[in-house]
N, C-alpha and C positions, 0 to 999 in steps of 0.2 A: 702532104704534111712535111715533105722534105726530109731533112736530116733528123727530125724529131723521132723518126721510127727507130733509130738506133740509140735511143737515150740511155738504155742500160741493158746489160746482158741478163739472160734468164739464169738464175742460180738459186738452188735450194740451200737454206741455212737452218740448221737445227737450233731452236731457241724455245724458251718457255713462252707460252701464249695462252690467252683467254679462250673460253668456250670449248676447252677440251682438246684443241689442236696442239701439236708438238713441234711444228716447223713453220717458217715463213720463207718466202722466196722473192727474188728480184725479178720483176716482169719487164719485158720490152714494151715500148709504147705500141708497137705493131700488134702484140698480143691483146692488149687492152682495147685498142681501137677496134679490132675484130670482134672481141667478146661483147662489146657494147653497141655493135652495129654502127660503128663510126661515131660514137657518142650521140646517137640519134635522140631527138626530143622525145620520141615514144618510149625510150628507155630511161628517161630522167625520173629519178625518185624524189629529188628535192634540190632546192637552190637557196643559197644564203650569201652572206657577205664574203665568205671564203671561196665560193665557187659553186660547183654543182656535183651531185652524186647520181651515178647511173647504175642501173641494173645490168648485169652481164652474165654471160655463160661461156665458160672456157671450152676448149676443144675436147677436154675429157669429161664434160658435162657438169662441172662444178658451177653452182650459182654464186655470183659474187656481187659486191657493191663497190664501186670505184669512185672515190672522191677526187675530183679534178680541180686543182686550185686555179682560181680565176686570174690572178695577177702575181707576178713574181717580184714583189717588193720586199723590203726588209722584214716588215711585220709578218707577211705571209710565210716567208722563209723560216722565221723563228718558230711560228706556230707549227709548221710542217715538221721541223726538226724536233721540237718538243714532243709532238704526238707520236712520231715514229720511235723516238727514244723510249718514251713511256710504254707504248704498246709492246715493244720488244721485250720489256721486263716482265710483263704480266702473264700469269697462268692461273686463271680461276674461272670456274664455270659461269659466274655471274658478271664477267667483264668481257666486253667485245674485244677480242685480240686482233693482232696483225696477221693478215693473210699474206701480205706482201706490199711492195711499193716500187715506184719507178722514178728515177731521177735523171733529168737531162738538162741541156743548156737552157731551155725555156719551158720545161714541163716538170711538174711535181704532182704525183698521183699516189694515193694510198688505197690499198685493196683490203676489204674486209669480207668476212662471210656475210652472205645475204640473209637477212632475218625475215621469214615469210609473213609474220604478223606485224611487221613494221614497228611503230613506236607506241608506247603507252598513250601518248598524246592523241594519236589517231583514233584510239578506242574511247578516250574520254571526251574529246572535243572535235574530232575529225569525222570523216565519212563513215568510219566503222561504228561510231557512237550509237547510231540508230539500231544497229544489230544486237546491241547489249550482250556482247560475248564475254564480258568480265563478270562472272558470278562471284559470290562471296569467297569461296575457296580459292579461286584464281587470284582475287585481289590480295588475299592474305599471302599467297605464294609470291606474288610480285613484291609485296611489302618486305617480306623476309629476305628474298633473294637479292633485292637491291641493296638492302642494309648489309648483307654479307659481302657483297662486292665492294662496298665502301670500306668495310672493316678490313678487308685484305689490303686496300690502298693505305689505310691509316696505320696498320699495325704489323702486317705480315710481309710486306715487301720492303726492301732496303735500297736506297733511302725511302722513308715514308713519303706518300704522295697525297697532296690535297687536290681534289678534282677541280673545284671552283666553279663548276657549271652543272650541278645536279639539277635536273628538271625533267619533266615528263617526256619531252622529245628526245632526251638522251638516255632513256630507258627503253631499250629495244626488246622485242618479244619473239622468241623462236617459235617453231611449229607447235610446241607444247605449252606455250605461254610462259616459258621460263625467262625471267628478266636478265638482260645483260646491260650493264652500265657502259655507255659509249662516249665518244668525243672527248679526247684528252688534249685538245689544242690549248686550253687555258690551264692545264695541270701545273702544279708547283711542287717541285721536289724539295723536301725539307731535310736539311742536314741533321745528323745525329745530335741529340741534346737540345735542339732548337724547338721551342713550343709554339712560337708565332713569329711572323714576319710582317713588315710593312711594305706594301707593294702597290703598283698601279691597279686600280679596280677594274676587273673584267667579270663578265657574267651576264645574267638575264634579269631584267626588272621583275620584281615580284618574288624572287627567290633569294635575294641577297641579304645576308645577316646585317643588322644595323651597324655594328662596329666595322664591318668591312666596307659597306656602302658609303659611310660617312668619313672614315679615317684611313681606309686601306689596310686595316689590321686583319691579316688572314691567319687562320689557324684551323685545325681539324674541326673545331666547333662551328666554323662557317659552313662546312659541308653538312653538319648535323642540322643546322637551321634550315638549309635548303632541302634536306631530306624531310624535315618536319612539314614544310610547305607542300612537298610532293605527297606526303602521307595524307595531309588534309585534302588535297586534290583528289587522291585515289579514293578516299572515303566518301567525299561529298559530291564529287563530280563537278565542282565549281572551278573556274579559272583562278589563277593566282591574283590577277587583277581583272576586274570586270568594269565595263562602262555602264554608268547609270543614266537614266533619262536626264537630259540637260547637259550631258558631257562630263559630269563628275565621275571620278573613278574610286573604286572601293577594293581594298585588299581582301583576300580570303580570310585572313585573321579577323578583320573587322566584321565580316559577315558572320563568322562563327560566334564572335562575342555577342552580336546583336541577337542571333538566334537563341543562344543559351540564356541571355537575359530575358527573353520573351518566354522562357520555359517551354520551348518547342524542340525538345531533344530529338524526336524522330524526324523532324524536318532537316536535320543535319545530314542524313543518309542520302546518297545518290538515288534519285528517283528511278533510275534505270534498273536498280535492284528490285524494285516493286515490293519492298518489304521482305524479300527472301534473303534474310541474313541472320546471323547470330547476334542479337542485340547486346548481349553482355560483352562479347568480344569486340563489337563495334565501339561500345563505350570505353573499353580499356585502350583500344588503339587510338581513339580520339584523345584520351588523356596523354598517351605517349607522344602523339603529335604536338599537343599543346606544350608539353615539357620541352620538346625539341625547338620550339619557336619562341622560347623565352628571350626577351630582349637583352638580358644580361648573360653573356656567354658562360660564365661560371655556374649558372643555374641550369644549364642544359646537361643532359646525360651525354656520355660518350657513345660512339656508335657501337662499341662492344656491349654497353648496357642496353642499348636499343635491341640489338640482336638477341641477347639473353632474355629480355622481356618478351619479345615476340615468340621465341622458341618455347618459353615457359607457358605462354598463353595458348599456343597451338597444341602443346602436349597435354595441358591440363585445363581444358575449357571451363571446368567447374570451379577453379580456384580464383574467385573474384575479389578476395579481401585484400589484395596487394595494392589496389589502386584507390586513391582518394575520390571523394565526390567530384563530379564534373565542375571544373573551374573555368573562369574566363581567362583570357590571355592578357597579362599586363603588357601593354605595348605603347610605342610612340607611333605617331602617324609619319611614316617614313617618306611618303611620296605626296607631293603637291598634286592636287586634282588636275591642274592644267599642264604641268610639265613632267610629272613623275620624278622630279628631282627633290632631294631633301632641301628644306628651306633654310636651314641654319648652318649646315656644313657643306662646303664645296671642296672636295679633294682637288689636288692639282690636275689630275688626269683621271678620266673614267672611260671605260669602253664597255658599253652595254650592247647586247644584241637580243633580238627576239621580234620576229614579225615585221610589221610595217611601222617601224620607228615608234612614235608616240601612241599609235593606235593599237591598243591591246586587244581589239577584236581580232586582229591578225596575229598569228603566232608563228614563230620559227619552228619548223618541224624537224630540225636537226638533220641527222644523217639520213633518215628515211622519212621523207615527207609523205603526208596524206595527199595524193593527187587523184585525178579522175579515176573512178573505179575501173572503167573499161581498160585502162592502161595496165592495171595491176592483175586483173583476173587471168589474162592470157594463158599462162602455163605455170603459174606459181602455186606451190603446194600448200595452200591454206584456204582454201576457199572459205561575397564581399568582394566587390569587383576588383579592387586594387591589391587585395591581399595575396601575397605570394603563396603558391601551393606548397604543401609539406614536401620535404625531400624523402622520397620513398626508395631511393636507390641504396 
């Protein structure tokens, strides 16, 4: 590897940081090379447009995940800088914080804590899905914890941060299935007093708010929309976009509408739950998700209201009168069946990621991919349809 081994000195720095840690450090390339067994394929957790993520173990026994950027172009450099800057600001139990990083002439690496249960995506749609490890209480914990992490970004850190890529693969799960929101490469820092900005569209198809996908208008409400899709996914076990026979594609919102219109409420629940859930809670969470994915941003709740609603629901499961009758989702068809692009509005520039391009049968597993099980087991410690709903906030 030549001179790359001296890309940075090892130095500990006291900083606020997610997941309960209180410091991060600068690693040498040599340390990370050794920890990941030379970035061996057997240690690879995931791979995407940015590069690859590897499992590793430091000399003091700490399990880590190392993101190694594939190419050092301007775009990759900017995303690396944004992610490190954002991560170093964060300190919340539901945000994946910075363990460290390494910077050299031709190397950029970010180090995180390793999450034993990988991502939410791996449990909903990946190789863990058949094990049905997400019972109802666990799903509620994931719903609340993810929302609390986003709330910290929107209201508790300064400047406020819009994540811009909330999705199942970016919700990681620790050994107790506590969720940690991850991957801040697309994050946008919002100056004080600014409510929204117009910017290049980045994110993952199926999770993008309409005003952002079509016009590049980004605000905290865009994260709420993405969270709403995530919540629908968590409750139903369906993918944000699914391929139908004949090649057509259908969004999860469209499927929810169809199912509600057929008066098949119980068919909304993920079959892997096998009916073992609190149906009243389920109904209310579905209402909440539907409110979050309203096409008009001003009709969506804030993430603070989402958190308050979930906390109230979990604290008082018998209080059912706060939520209106189940309604369908007033929506526009945002994606063309053939191209997944909006037919009417084409922003000057878009950058989408997620799986195999246009094929939504393949998904981007984010920081921690669902890979072959034998590679993970080794020694890891987890073995009126258009009528708007009433405003009840």
